[in-house]
N, C-alpha and C positions, 0 to 999 in steps of 0.2 A: 620533856622530862630529860632527854640526852643532854640538851643544852644546859640545863640546870646542874646537871652532874659535873660537866665540863667546868662550870663556874666554880663549884664547890672544890674541884680538884685543883684549880688555879689558885684558889684562896689558900688551900692547905699548903701548897708550894710557898706561897707568899709568907705564911706563918713561919715556915721552915728557914727562911733566909732573913727573917727578923722584921718583916714590914708589919707587925703587930697593929699599929694605929691605922694603917691603910685597910687592913683586913676588916677591922671593926666597923669602920666607915662604910666599906662595901657591903658587909653583912647587914647593917642597919638599913641600908638602902634596898637590899634584897628582901627584907622582911616584909616590907609594905606591898610588894609585888608579887611574891610567891605564895601560892595557896598553902593553908596550914598543914594538909595531909603531905603534901610534896616536902615542905620544910621538916616535918617530922620524919619522913623517910630518909632524908639526906643527913640529919642528925644522927639517925641510927646508924647510917653508914660510916659516919665519923667516929662514933663510939666503938663500932666494931673494929675499925681500922687501927685504933690505938692498942686493941687487944691481939690483932692479928699480925703475924710477922710475914705472912706470905699470902699472896692473892693468886687464885686460879681460875681457868674457865671450866665450867661444867661440861661444855661440848668438846672442847680441846684442852685436855688436862696437861699438855705439855707446855702451855702458855702459863708461865709463873713470873710474877714480879712482886716487888716488894711494897707497892702501893696499890690503892685501889684504881680501876680504870676499866676499859673495855678491851675485849678480845680483838686483836687485828685480823682476825680470820672471819668470825661470824658477828663482830660487834655487840656480843652479849656482855652484860655487866658481869665482872669478876667477882668471885664470892672467896671468903676466907678459906684457905687450905684447912682441910680437915672437917668442914662443915657437911662435906657429903660422904663422910665416913661413919660407918656403924660400928657398935661395940662388938658385933659379930664379924670377924674378919672374912666370912664367907658372903656377907650381904654388903653390896654397894647401894648407897643412896644417892640419888640425882634430884636436881630441881625440876619442877614441872616444865620450866622454859626449856632446859637442857633436853628432856624426853621429847618434846614438841619439835625442836629443831633438828634433833637426831633422827626424826621419822621412826622412832622405835615402835614396831608393831608386835602384838602378841596374839596367840592362840591357845584355846583350851584343848588339851589333847584327850583322846579317849580310846577305848578299844573298838576295833572296826571288824567286821566280817566281810567275807566275799571280795577281798582286795584282789586285783589283778596281779598276776606274777611280775617278776622282774622285768624292767623294760631295759634293753641295752642298745645304745646307738652303735651302728656299724657303718663302715664304708667299705667298698669294694669296687671290683670290675667284673664285667660280662666276659665270659670266655666261652670257646667252642668246646662242645660235648666231645671229649676225646674218643668216645666209644663209636661216634659217627663218623670218624675219618676214615677214608678210603683212598687206594691208589688204583687207577685205571691202567692195566698192564697190557702188553702185546702177547696175544696167545699163540701167534705164528711169527716166525721170523720172516723179515722183508724190508723193503724200501718204501717209505711214506711217499705216496703220489698226491694226496690231497688231503688237508686238514679241515674239519667242519667246525672246530672250536679253536679259537685263535688268540684269546687274551685271558689274562688273570682276572678273577672276579664273575666270569661268565657263568651263567647257571647252566647246569647240565641235568637232564632227565633221564631216568633209567630207561633203557632202550633206544636212546637217541643215538645216531650215527655219528661216530667221532672222527674217523680217518679211512681213507682207502689205501690199501697196501699192496704192492706188487711183491709176489713171494715165489721165487723160482722152487722152492722146497715143496709148496702147495701144487705147483704145476706138476711136478714128479709124482707128487702122491696121488693125483687124479689119473695120470696115465697108469699107474700101478691099479688104480681102481677099475678102469675100464678093462686092463688086461685079466684081471681076476673076475670080472663079470662074464668075459667071454669063456673062462674055464670053470664058471661055477658048477657045471655038471660033473666035472672031474673032481674039483677041489673046492667045495663051498665053504670051507674054513678060512681059505684064503681070501675069499670076497669079504667075509665078515670081518676079518683082520684089517682089511684095506678101509672099510668103513669106519671102523673103531678108530683108526689113525687120524681120519678127518675129524671125527667127533671129538677127539681129544684137543684139537686145535679150534674148537668151538664153531665147527662148520655144521650147520643145521642139516636135519634128516631131509628137509624139503629140497635144499640144494644138492645134497648127494644124490637123492633120487633123479633129479633133473639131469645131472650129469651121466647117470648110467643110461637114462632113457634117450637123451639127445645124442650123447657121445661128444658133446662139446667140452672143451677145457677152458674154464675160467682163469684168465690172467690176473685179474683185479679183485680183491676181496675186501670187505668193510667190517671194521671193528666198531662194536656197539657198547654203549655204556652199561655197565653191570650194576652201578648205584647212581643215586641222585645226589647232587650237592654242588657248592660254589667251588670253581677252579681256584685254587690257592697257590698253584705252581705249574707252571706249563714247562714240560722238560724236553720237548721235541720240537722240530721245525721240518718244513717240507724237503724231502731229500735224505733225511736220516734213515740209516739202516739200523733196524730193531732186531734184538735177539728175543728169544722166547722169554717172557717173564720181565721184560724191561718196561719201566713205567712210562706212560705218555703224559698222564696229568695226576696231581695230587688233589683229591675232592674233599670238601668239608660240608656235611649237611647241616643247615642252620635251622632245620624245623624244630629243634630243641637245643637250648643253650644251658650252660652253667652260669651261675653268679657266685664268685668267690669273694667272701668277705673276710676281712682281717679282724681277728678277735684277741684281744690282749689276754695274757695267761691269767690275770687276775679274775676275768670274766668268764673263763672256761668252765669253772664249777657251776655256773648258772646255765650253761648251754647244753642242750641235749638233742639228739636226732629226733626230729618230729616236732620241734619248736616252731612256731609261727613266725614268720617274716614278712614285713611289708616294706617295699622299697621303691624309690623313684630314680629316674635317670635324667640328667640335665638336658640330655637331647630329645627327650619326650615329655614336653610339659603337660601338666594336668592329668597325668596318668600315674595311678599307684598300682603296681604289681604284688600280688600275694602268692606266697609259696611256703613250702616247709623246709627245714634242714634235713639234708638226707646223708651227709657225711661230714666228719670232723678229723681234720688231718691229725695223725698221731704223734707229728712232729712239730716242735716250735723252732721258727727262724731264730737262730742264735744271735743275729744282728738286730732285728726289730722286735724280738720277744713277742711275736704274735703267731698264732696258729691260723691256718685257712680253714673256714667252714663253708660247705658247698650247699646250694640250693639249685634245683632244677626248674626250667620255665619253659612252658611251650611258647614256640616262637614262629607260628604259622605265617604270620604276615611280615616277618623279618625285621620288625621295628626295632628289636634289640641287637645290637651290632656287637661283635667282639672288641674288647678294650674300651667299651663305654664305662665312664665311672658312675656308680650309683651310691646312694645313701639310703641305709635301712634302718629299720627298728625291729629288734627280736623281742617277742613276748613268750617268756616261758611258761610253765604250767602255773595254774592258779592257785591261790591259798584259800582254804575254805574256813579253817578255823579262826575264831576272834583272836585278835592280837593288839597290843598297844603299839602304836606308831607315832613318830614325831617327824615333822617336815624336814627335808634336807638343809634348808636355809637356816634352821635353828641350830646345826651342829657345827661346832667350831673345828673340831678335829675328826678326821677320819681315822678308821681302825677300830679295834674292839672296845677300847676305852676312849670315850669322847667327852666333849664339854658343852653344856647348855647353861643358859641363864633362865631362871624361873621367877616370875614376879611374885613377891611376898604379899599375901592377901591381908587386908584391913590395915593398911599402913597409911598414915597421913601424907608421909613423904614417899614418893615413888621409889621403891626398893626392889632390887634383883639380886638373887641368890645363885652363887656359883655352884654347879652340881656336876659331878663326873657320872657319866652313865656308860652302860655296855650295850653296844649296838649289835644287832643281827644282820639279817640279808637286807638290802635295798630293795623296796617294793614301789615302783614307780617313782614319784616324787617324795617319797617318805622312807624312813629306816624303821626297822622293827627295833623296838626297846626290850633289851633282855633284863636290864637291871638299872635302877636308880631313879625312875620315875613312876608315878602312879596316875590313873586316869582322873581327870579333872584339874590337874594342874595347869596353870597359865604359863606357857613357855614363850620366850621371846623369839620371834621368827624372822625379825628384820631389825639390823642394828646391834647384833651381838658383839661384833668386833669393836664397836664404839665403847660399849660398857666395858668390855675386857681391857682395852687400852686404858680406860680411866681406872679400873681396878689395878693395873700394873703400876701406873704412876703414883697411886695412893698406897703401894705396898700391901695390897689385899690380894687375896686369892685369885688368881688368873692363871692363864695357860703358861706364863713364864714364871709364876709365883706359886705353884701348887704347894710348896713345902712350907708355906704359912700356916697351912691347916692339916697338912697330910704328908707324912713322911714314910709311907708304906714303900718297900722296895719295889713292888710290882706296878707303882703307878707309872704312867707314861713319862718318858723323859729320854734324852740323847745319852747313850752310854759313853763312858770316857775310856778311850784306848790310847790316850796320849803317851803314856808311859811305855807302851809297847809298839809304838809306831816310830820307825826309822826317820832319821832326819832327811833322807832321800826322798821318802814318799811325801812328807811334808812339804819339801821344796817343790815337787811336782804338783801338789795340791795348790800351792801359792802360785805357781805359774798359770795354773788354770783359773785361779781368781782373778789374776791380773787381766787375762783375756776376758774373762766375764765383766770387768769394769768398763771396757770399751763397749760391750753390749748393753750395759746399764746406761751409759752416756748417749747412746743412740736413741733411747727411750726418753732421756730427759729432754733431748732435742726433737722428740716426736717425729723421727725420721725412720719410716718402715724400711726403706730400701737399704739404709745403713746398718739397720738392726739385722736384716736378713744376712747380709755379707758378714757382720761380726759373729752372728750365730754359727755360720759355717767355720769360722776360725775357732769358736769355741768347741765345736764337735772335733775339729782336727786335734786341738790341743788335749781334749778329753782321751783321745787315743793313745796319747804319749804317757799316760799315767800307768805305771807298771803295778798291776794288782797283786803280782806274785809276792810283792814286798810286804803283804799283810798276810797273817796266818790265822786260822781258827775263827772264832766269833768275830774278830775285827775284819776278816776277809768278807765273811757273809754280809756284815752290817754294810760294807762298802759296795757290795754287788747290789744291795737294795737301792742305795743312793745313786749308783751308776745307771741302773736301769731307768730311774726318773731323769737324771741328767740328760741322757741321750735321747729319751723320748720327746722331752719337752724342747731341747735344743733343735732337734730335727723340725718339730712342728712350726718353730719360728722361722726356719729357713723356707718352709713350703708355704707360707702365708705372705700376703702383701697388705693385709689389713692391720694396722698399728694396734688396734685395740684386741684384736685376736692374739696378736704376737705379745702384748702386755700380759694377757692372762696366762700364757704358756710361760713367760718370764717370771710371774708370781710363784708358779710351781717349781721352775728351775731353782730360783732363789732359796726357796725352803729347803730343797734338797742339799744345795750347796752349804747353806748355813749349818744344817745338821752334820755334814761331812767334817767342816772345820772344827765345830764344837767337839766332835768325837775324836779326831785324829790330830788337831793342832795344825799349825802353819808357821811359815817362817816369813822374814822380811817385814814391810811395813805393817802398821796396825790397821785393822779392818773394823769398821763399825757397822753393827746391825742396826737398820733404821727401820721404822715402822710407820706406814700411813694408815690411820684408822678408817679414812673415808674411801679407800680404794675398793673397787668392784662393788658399788653400791653399799658402801659402809660395812663390807665384810671385813677390809682390812688386809694388808700385805706387807711383807717385809722385803729388804733387799740389803745388798752389801755396798759399802762406800769406803774409799781411801781418805775422805774428808769427813770431818765431824759436822760441817754445816749441812743442811738439808738441801738436796735437789731432787726434787720427787719425780722418778722415772714413770709413775703410773698416771700423772696429769701433766707433766711438762710445764709450760708457761702459764697454764690455766690455774694451777695451784702449786707452784714451784716449792714454796717453803713448808708447805703442810707436811708435818711428820716430826718424829722425836727418835732420838738415839736410844735403843734399848740396852744394848751392851757393846763391848769392844773386845775384839780378839787381838791378842799380842803374841809374838813370837815365843814358842814353848821350846 
């Protein structure tokens, strides 16, 4: 069939340049060899071609041409522009072939009960329990004659001998004890005072009694450990002279450890003391630890915008070591009442007001309706639906971005074209602060965008190392933007974008996996596009470009200085896949 279409396409061109006689001869020859149903199908194509001025691909609506042909990306037959448009601007119609190739999946939503609470992924480190730290100090002044603990990391147990000390002060105190013992009949209080002096230096009653009975003076005394733990710092050496209270060793008991997780501020509202946490450590394979949150840091780190949450874990076998990296999952309190939920993969926008596509029932042509909904809490892999959907509706759970991209190009309701059907002031959109934004701030934002372009080029080249280096420069350039140039609501909106720009740029620098980096680049691009649309820019034009197939057909945007498509999400695998959504020019 594809060869037949190519033949007809060649024949049409021949007609256009005047080879009418040759075409009729070719057509007569074809009539004897092509089946009747194929001939009729091609005749319909020719008839439609005369009426249509533009042909598009149902799968990739950015492909447009003035003649019938095939899509250079998926090789599907092009269809007349407008044939997949509905009278309702909220509804997009697609051919069955386009739905199949797009791998569009749907599911019927309903009210559920007994859903588990919100699950939050966390990363963190093992830390020593600060409450179990101790210092072993000298209780008597003197010179160290021998050390029984000699290196950092050595295990010390309570009651263990640590060092032998020669103490002239102790020798003098023993002599005073013996003299007081001789005079106990005359002055018994003096004897007790001499004994207490030795007791205050941690000399045991047994040792004191032995001195009194034998009359022998000890020149060397031992220091014993008062607590158990690991030596974290050895402060003395043989021959050192110690004063009373001077530390010999710093000890840390690791029988119990802390695990400190980083929690982003947007997740803190869903985290409470007592929530269950399961975590694993890379250094301890095939082992899952379970504990509960015992403390939430009341302060947020101003640079990372995270707060530390703490859990305590028994570590009797010493398998968890301080500074180990861990990955955890927090499960907060369960939800018992029935509620309507929608899969995360179905939602195009995060936030209170979001977008889904619902399959229109009882339609001969596959049709999908654009619907704005209000979301509540995230519950596992679903969102709670507060408004906009009803139980029993069939929601697109895979391929929503492909549908939305087609709707955008057909000038129907979509994320970028909500005003086609809705002009409510409260609908989601990027505010416009360009009139109140100084040219200095716009120039700084433009300088940041130029640094971002180098990062985009690294992903076009699929070079993770260069991307990480470019992201470091992006972070450095971001710090040069003076937020004090913005006031009021403009300042608040910039802070929201700044948080996202910082977080996702940093994650790119921390990863060596180019696909992980690309995911963060998508979030980074979204925040930058919002910022430029809100505040404006200077310098060269910037093109907002979109790939509907990025991230398993969820779609993603990016900025480019060139109108031509160079896809950073696929690189050489699909370099030209994408379309220009809008253009930013100097304001």
